[in-house]
C-alpha angles and dihedrals in degrees: 000000000000105000084227119188092017091167136107146167130236118202110208123229092244143011119287120244108222116222135155087281102041118055138133125257119231121254119222113270133187095291094048116121113217118229119264129214113291095019114128119241127175136238127191137188149108098272128138119296130206087278089070098242132096117267115249090200122062111258132205129201136183113222130179123239107251123224106274097214093049090048091050091051092052096048092048088066085064094046091251122133119215111207133205088256093065132077126208115214137167128036100159123117114271092352113112146088115285141201107309095033097088112126092021123128132277100203137193126197110224103156084303131030114272126191102232098171150353121242108251123163148313139205124152144122107230131203092270092061094245114142125218111204118223130220124175107281091338130099128220117180121203102173119320128016151154113231116214114214132175111248122154087033085075087073098046116019096036092048088050089051091052092049090048090051090049091052098043099037104029084221132144118256127166118195112228096326140097115273115237143165126237121226089253092059100261124138113237149156128254105250138155112268092248090059093054108073097184093057096034095052096041099047111014110032092063138080096220121113111251118235123237090254092053091049089050090051093052090051090054089049091062115111123221094240134131091250123050105269138151130214105262121194095190111127095359119118114226108211097183126011092190094209115207114259113225112186101170123042126358126309116252113248091201091057090048091242091140144020096043113183122231119277090219126093111264120253109209114221095011124138102202117076124230112263093256096037120123094004091182095068113121128197119214112210124202136194121214126217087262090057096252115146126213139159106243106159141036137214146172130252107230100176138347095295111022136075121196115214143149119292091228088064088065101033121042144115097271092055089050088054095054109280113134136207101229109164146022115208123198128185097029120150106162118021090193096063134061095216115036117217134163111268111276093010130109096182106041097076135146127243114258111282117257121235125203139189120226120258097177141357118211116190120189106263091227094057115111110191090195094044121112097233106043091221118177091023095172135106145167130234119201110209121225091242142006119288118240111238119224141135089293102039122050135125129266119232121253116221114265123226092270093049113136110226118231114271120234118275091027119120123244127184129248122189133188150110097266129132113302102195090250092095 
């Protein structure tokens, strides 16, 4: 019996408010140096003292790491296997964790406090003849003991638990680091640049000269921490981006009020978009004289109230013959399903699409629907109410005056629900 994987997570009912008296401990990362035999670590808790009662004041205690091979030999005599994911610590008279301390931290100070292990259990008769009584997953010390705490499992099992929680809960967890928010509305963790591949590879592992906007973005990424860190979104699930709603005027690209990129990992060469990709795309729905409805045109949300589209979608022969534009839909991903989810997923689903009536249609005055060249083929639609911004509905940015047009032979991206050639 090894009590392997004696580790768990508890998710609180609400977010924690950090103060001078409530803060997270750091979890061991790649540069953490594990404790060696004889080094002193610390445990803390409200367990029983030599007086027999639980302490009403939080206690702390320094205990030495016990030789792992000797610990394993001793526990084999009790038919208990000590694994490489466990640390033995303690072994001094009247210095140990006690009943009520199970689950508490074994900590190491390495510039900052790291959680190296979790107090697990103890039962052994040592050379001195002192007996340590065992209870399931608890620890009661009489005189002399060796505390068994989980240690290396912090790096594997706990991370696995965090990843499981991310998948099952779609919640935000950050392992041992400060939580932060990137300028483009992603949740992240404060990490050194070298530990954040997306930022490192995009901005630092390159010989190109960064633009002023990119430099400004990197400055906004900096965390207000003791060490130099940046807000890294890698591996952190963003539940709600809370994009800024701009009703009047145009959203500001430099303030990331528009044009937000997908939260999903990119699939090179794919045809289907991610479920939250291009959240400005609008579908224009028409009703024929027979009452049949169909989506026949697309558009782009440019602020909280306006959709930019082609003039020929609002002025054409079919409309003259009785067809009507009846609905604008935002946040659609799959027109064939009621609830839109990523393929193979039951939890990564979009909010319901938003449908709007049309308050006004503004066709470019230079557009001639009967002309041979279709110049000025552009128009605006004013929605009958403000769009609700979320992960699946937010505006695209319009090019500013100093925008550099795309050069010939460079790829641009088009998106839509048109014919694919598979039908």
